[in-house]
N, C-alpha and C positions, 0 to 999 in steps of 0.2 A: 504494500500500500504506500502511496505517496500523495503529497498535496503541493499545490502551487498557489500563490496569492498574487493579485494584481490590484492596481489602483493607487491613488495618491491621497495624501492627508486631507487636502481640500478639494479633491476632485468630486465627481458625481457620486461615486460609490466605491466600495471595496468588493473584491471578488475572490472566492476561494474555489479551486477545482480539486476534487479528490478522486483518485483512481485506485482500483483494486479493492473497493469495499465489497464484501460478500453480499449476495442477494438475500433478501428476507430479514434484514436487520430492522427492528422497530425504531423509527425516528420520530421524536416528539419535538416539534418546533418550539413549543413553550419552554421545554427544558433547555434548549440552546439559548433562547432569549434570557432565561434566568442566569445562565453563565455570563452572557454579555453584560447583564446588569451588574453582576458581581465584579466584573472587571472595572467598572466605573466607580465603585465604592472605595472607601478608605480615607482616613484623615489626611488632610494636606494635599489632596489631589488638585490638579490644575483646573483653570476655568473651563477648558474645553469639555471636561466631563459633565459640566452643567448644561452645555449646549446640546450634546448628542444624547439621544435616547435610542440606542441601537436595537434593531430587530432584524432577524435574518429572514431572507426570502429564498426558498429552495426552488430553483428553476429547472432542475433536471436531476434524474437519478433516483427519485423517490415517487412512488405511486401508492395512494391509499395508505399512507403511513409506514410503508416498508421500502427498503432499497430494492432496486431492480437488478443490481449487478453491474449496471453501467456507471460511467463517471457521474459524480455529484457536482452540481454547480450551485454555489451559495452566493448571495448578494446582500450587502449591508449598505443602505443609503447613508450618505453624509448630510445631515440636516443643515450644516453650515455652508454647503456647496453654493446655494444661490448668491451668497455674499461674495463669492470668489469667481463668478462666471467669466469676467474679463481676464483675471489673472490666470485662470486655469483652462481657458478656452482651448478646445482641441484644434479648431480652425484658427488661422492667423487673424489677428485683429488690427484695425486701422491705427489705433493708438495703444501700442503695447505698454505694459507697466515697466517701470524702471527695474533693471536687473538687481538682484540681491548679490552683493559683493562682500559683505562682512562675514568672515569665517568664525565659527564657534569652536573653541578648543574642546577636545574630548568628544567630538561628533564626527560624522562621516563627510563633513563639508569639504575639507581640503582634499582628502584622498579621492572623493568622488569627482571633484572638479578637475583634478589632475588626470585621473584615469580616463574620463570621457571628453575632456577638453571643453567643459561647459564654462561659458563666460557668465552665465546667470546661475548662481548656486541653488536657486529654487528648484531646478531640475533634479538636484541631489536631495535636498532636505524634504521635499514632498514625498519621496519614496522611502527614504531612510527613517522617516518619522515613526515613533512608537504607535501611532494611530494604526499602523499595519497589523498590530497584534490583535485587533478586533476580529480580523479575518481568521487569524490563527485560533482564537477562542471558539469561533463558530466551527472550524474544522475539528478542533478538539472535542466539541460536543458530539460530533459524529463518532469520533474515535472512542469516546466514553461509552457510547451505545454498543459498539463492537466489543469492548472489554467486558461490559456487563453480561454478555452472553456466556462468558466463561467464569464469571464471579470475580473479576478483577476490579479494584477500585484504586483511585489515586487521591491521596490526602496531602494537604499543605498547611503550613503554619509559619508565621514570621517568628524568628528566634533572635533577631538583632536588628535594631535601627540605630545608626550611629554607634555610640559606646554603650548603649543599653542592651543587655543580653538576657535571654531567657531560655530555659530548657523546654523542649517540645512537650506538650501535654497530650496531644492527639485527642483532645476533647472537642469533637466537631461542633457541637452546639455552642460552646463558649467561643470557639474561634470564629464561627460565622457571625456571632453577635458582636464581636470586637471591632472597633473602628480601625484597628491596625492588624487584625487577624492574629492576635496573640492570645494564647490560652491562659496566661498568667495575668490576672487583673491588675496586680500591683505593678508588674513590669510594663503592661500596656499603658498605664497612666504615665509612667516615666517616658515611654516612647512618644506619646502625644506631646508631652512637655518639651522633649528634645526637638521634635519637628517644629513646634511653635517658635522656639527660640531661634532655630536656624532660619525659619521664614522671616522673623522679625529682623534678622541680620542680613536679609536679602540673599540667603544661601539655601542649600539643600543638604540632604543626608542620604547616605547609602544604607543598605540593609542586607540581611541574610534570610533566606526562606528555606525551611526544611521540608522535604518531600518524602512521602512514604507510599509504596505500592503494596496492597494486600491482595491475597488470593492469586499471586503470580503463578502462571502456568510454567512448569519446567520446560526447558528447551528453547526458550526465546533467544534470538540471536544465533551466532555460530562462531566457534573458535577457528573454523576452517579458513576464513578469509578476513583480512584486516577490516574491510568496510562493512562486515556483517556483525562485528562484535557488539554486544548489547551495550556495554559501558561506553564505547566510542560513539555509538549512535545517539544515546541519551545525552552525552556530553555535548555533541555537536548541536543537537536540537536546543538544549538549554542555553548554551553560550551564544547562539544566534539571536537570542532575544536582545533587543536594544538595551545597552548599558550593562548587560551581564558580563562580568569579567573573570569569573572563576567558579569552580564547583568541585565537590569532593563526594566520593561514595563512602558512606559510613564515616569512620574516623581516619580517612586517608592521610590528611596532612599530619595529624598527630602520629599515625602509624609509621610515617616516613622516618621518624626519629627513634623507633623501637627496633629491637631484633625481630626477625621473622617469627620466631617461636612464640612471641608475645601477642601476635596479631592474627594468628590462624583461627578461622572460625571452625568450631567443632561441627562434625556432621552427626546430627541426631535424628533418629526416627522413633517417635514416642511409642513404646510398647513393641517396637520392632515391626510395626505394620502401618501402612498408609491409611488415611481417613479421607473420604470424599463426601461432600454434602452438596446437593443441588437445592437451590431455593428460588422462590418467586415472590415478589411483593404483592400482597393482596390489597392493602389499603395503607394510606399514609395519614398521620395525624401530626399536630404541632409538637407533641412530646414523645411519640412512639410510632412504630411502624409494625403492621401486622404482616408476618412473613409465613409462607407455607414452605416447609423444608422437607426434603426427601433424603434419607440416609442411605447412600448406596453401600457403605461399608460397615455401618453400625458399630463404631467404636465407642468405648466408654466416654461419656461427657462430650461426645463429638459435636453436637449442635452448639452447646454452650461455649466450647473452645473456639469453634469457627466464627461464631457471631462476635465474640470478644475480640478475636484477631482482626475482624473487619472494622472494628471501632464502634460497633453497635451491640454491646452486651445485652443479654437477656434481662428484661425487667425483673427485679427481685433476686438476681443472681449474685449472692454475696461472695462466692468463691472466685469467680472469674470477672465479675463486673465492677467490683469496687463499690465505694460508698454511694456514688451517684445512682448506679443501677439498683443497689439494695434498697434505696429509699423509695423506689417506685412501687414496690409491691412486697407483701409479706412472705412470699415464696417465689421461686423461679416460675415465670409465666410461660411454661412449656406444656403443651397438651398433645397427646398422641391421638389425633383425630381419625387416623386410618392405619390399619395393620394388614399387610398382605403377606401370605405365606402359602407354602405348598405342604399339604398334609403328609407327614413322614411315612405313613403306611399306604394310603390310597393314591397319593400323588395329585389329588385334587387341589386346585388353587382356591384358596379361601380368603375372603376379605371381611374385616370387621371394622365398623365405624361407630363412633360415639361423639355426641355433641360436647362442646367445651363446658366445664363446670361453671357455676355461678360466679365464683371469685375471678375466674378468667375473663368472662364477659364484662363484669362490672369494672374490672381494672382497665380493660380496653376502652369501655365507654368513658371512663374518667380521663384517660390520657388522650383519647381521640376527640 
């Protein structure tokens, strides 16, 4: 799978083209729009975010809510484009605008002008702008839908802004509610103060984001060729984001100062056997999600461990869910609604079903 983007910061629209998306993937436009809205949130964002209200328009590759197997074409209109019609006109204009000649340090202005021989740096800055990331977010929304088919999810959390640092909590609800996407409320307040002080001084701050993938399918990437190595492909994708200048996997920078024996990850298979759970979301609420799970391998505590690993522990699960999950219910809200088995003597396939008990339904009604 691959994608390309096109369009300028103040042009008519941004475009993303995706190729290699499997057929039959459910695509929800509203879900992509939610991601586009999240991109525009955050304390200290520029005035441009107040102008744009990004929405995706799918013009190819999806029919009746599912991918067709052909290329996907996504468009995002720039609301500010009418104010830039003369500056960004595709056709020559009688009275062209004055060229941009002031070069910004730390940007692509100088390198782009020298590479392509532009006398007007606007030809560089319109394309190199971080506005282009809106198209990437839309493409990422499609990628998330593909990953969801195999139970993979991507989580993110800000762990540093300027000199204010925090350890990742992976508390998704708290992170989403934070203006700086930090799970530590005390550190988040310090980050907001640091941003305000830099802004008052006419300056900006850098930061660090922690990313975590859960439910990762074994075998992604390949050691056979350099350009298929998973670490390399992830690093290239992340470092291509405007202003991103470095990344590490795990504790890579700290590990570089250690002996190899101190940084080898142990290979562990709990109980000596693999566990696999398939699940589907039945309903969503503001404080909980109703999930139907199918245990293919039936290991001890399998559902509880897997849900906790995904960052969504079972309500009432004190063992794997921590205090937050334990406070939601008096017991783990897990109900065996259907049991399928083959009779050990007759070979007949048998199915047993039972409705959820009262405390299960009342807990769902309260949280939902």
